[in-house]
Each structure stands twice: as C-alpha cells, then as structure tokens.
Legacy VTK file of the C-alpha trace (Angstrom):
# vtk DataFile Version 3.0
C-alpha trace
ASCII
DATASET POLYDATA
POINTS 117 float
-0.239 -0.149 -0.172
1.305 3.424 -0.957
1.264 6.090 1.663
2.782 9.715 1.257
3.806 11.745 4.607
4.930 15.230 4.551
6.681 16.556 7.587
8.614 20.213 7.874
5.464 22.243 8.513
5.154 24.644 11.171
5.066 28.231 12.081
7.973 30.807 10.530
8.215 34.406 10.161
8.103 36.582 7.077
11.111 36.150 5.091
12.464 33.085 6.777
12.333 29.804 4.396
10.975 26.434 5.166
11.608 23.040 3.661
8.900 20.370 3.311
9.361 16.792 2.585
7.513 13.731 1.473
8.258 10.692 1.909
6.607 7.767 -0.286
6.329 4.282 0.936
5.388 1.341 -0.839
5.644 0.537 -4.292
4.289 2.852 -7.256
4.649 0.898 -10.847
5.427 4.161 -12.737
5.956 8.017 -11.208
5.041 10.212 -13.824
5.000 13.238 -11.679
5.503 14.437 -7.935
3.803 17.306 -6.904
2.900 19.857 -3.803
-0.231 21.184 -3.557
-1.264 23.780 -1.087
-5.219 24.987 0.104
-5.069 28.071 1.695
-8.497 29.148 4.580
-11.323 29.269 2.046
-9.667 28.824 -1.128
-9.286 25.706 -3.535
-6.417 23.677 -3.274
-3.895 25.014 -5.710
-0.768 23.432 -7.993
2.588 25.302 -6.304
5.139 22.900 -8.137
5.806 19.929 -9.809
8.820 17.668 -10.804
8.025 15.384 -13.647
9.758 11.875 -13.990
12.051 13.125 -16.723
13.232 16.247 -14.144
11.234 18.778 -15.556
10.140 21.447 -13.040
7.131 23.744 -12.876
6.170 26.127 -10.334
2.623 27.985 -10.434
5.016 31.230 -9.228
8.809 31.734 -10.482
11.638 32.326 -8.050
10.232 31.220 -4.588
9.914 27.827 -4.607
12.124 25.095 -5.611
11.180 21.332 -5.886
13.428 18.587 -5.877
13.649 14.680 -5.208
16.648 12.459 -4.337
14.611 9.478 -5.673
11.046 8.136 -6.268
10.715 7.826 -2.582
11.418 11.697 -1.337
10.841 14.810 -2.560
10.865 18.198 -0.857
9.988 21.931 -1.716
12.022 24.621 -0.221
10.046 27.963 0.285
12.042 30.807 0.239
10.924 34.897 1.468
8.182 33.331 3.178
5.209 35.498 3.267
1.719 35.287 5.313
-0.186 34.560 2.268
1.854 31.086 2.028
-0.308 29.959 5.201
-1.729 26.703 4.056
-1.849 23.601 4.073
0.450 21.471 2.127
-0.204 18.187 0.397
2.245 16.452 -1.788
1.148 14.179 -4.578
2.272 11.483 -7.302
0.792 11.050 -10.121
1.482 7.792 -11.476
-0.029 4.878 -13.804
-0.193 1.360 -12.910
0.482 -1.977 -14.437
-2.300 -1.362 -16.466
-1.497 1.900 -17.323
-4.163 3.452 -15.572
-3.567 6.593 -13.758
-3.645 6.641 -9.924
-2.891 9.693 -8.038
-1.647 9.462 -4.236
-1.842 11.884 -1.563
-0.430 12.657 1.773
-2.283 14.047 4.626
-1.049 17.548 4.629
1.036 19.855 6.724
0.006 23.178 8.014
2.655 25.718 7.300
1.813 29.221 9.222
3.892 32.312 8.488
3.357 35.161 11.001
5.405 37.873 13.057
LINES 1 118
117 0 1 2 3 4 5 6 7 8 9 10 11 12 13 14 15 16 17 18 19 20 21 22 23 24 25 26 27 28 29 30 31 32 33 34 35 36 37 38 39 40 41 42 43 44 45 46 47 48 49 50 51 52 53 54 55 56 57 58 59 60 61 62 63 64 65 66 67 68 69 70 71 72 73 74 75 76 77 78 79 80 81 82 83 84 85 86 87 88 89 90 91 92 93 94 95 96 97 98 99 100 101 102 103 104 105 106 107 108 109 110 111 112 113 114 115 116
C-alpha cells in the first residue's frame, strides 16, 4: 500500500525559509510526476510545484519555490522568503500509472505552514 507522509511544516516568520519533505512508502508502478499543492483557508487546493519523471520542474510562482527529489521515495519543497499569504496546508502528490497503465493519484495527509510575525 502506497503512503505519502509530509513533514517540515510549522510556524515561521515572514522572510524565513522552510523545507517540506514528502516520504513515499510502498511500490508505485510508474511515476509520472511529483507535485506539491496547497490549500489556503477558504480557497481551493492549488498546484504549487511539480517535478516530472524526466526531471523538468514547473512552478505556479517563479523564484520563491524549489522542488526537488532524491529518488522516487523522497521529494521536497523549499519555500524562500516566506509571506503571510503562504499560510496554508501543503499536500504532496504523486501522479502515476499502474500496471494496466491507468492513472493513479496518491496524496499525503497535509502539513500546516503558518507564516506570522
């Protein structure tokens, strides 16, 4: 059974940096992309960053976010120059396909990031 577990959230001050981690356990047949989403209070979940199986990265906002992975079992989101509007629950997500080549999405439970002075 595949599980994703986020860590690294917490309280930070504006201007600081934070690194979120996502640990993947279990076996995924074929990973298409690893993504970070966030959901701010009262808003819909939004894509923050993704890294594809080929290593390409895409960001909703250029410059303050860096997504990386060490392998298919761990990936990270570095947030630089934190702003109060970065306050949200951050979710990691793996887009994949199973052995029948059907799409399968896996989600973590989320980690709260609060930016406040």
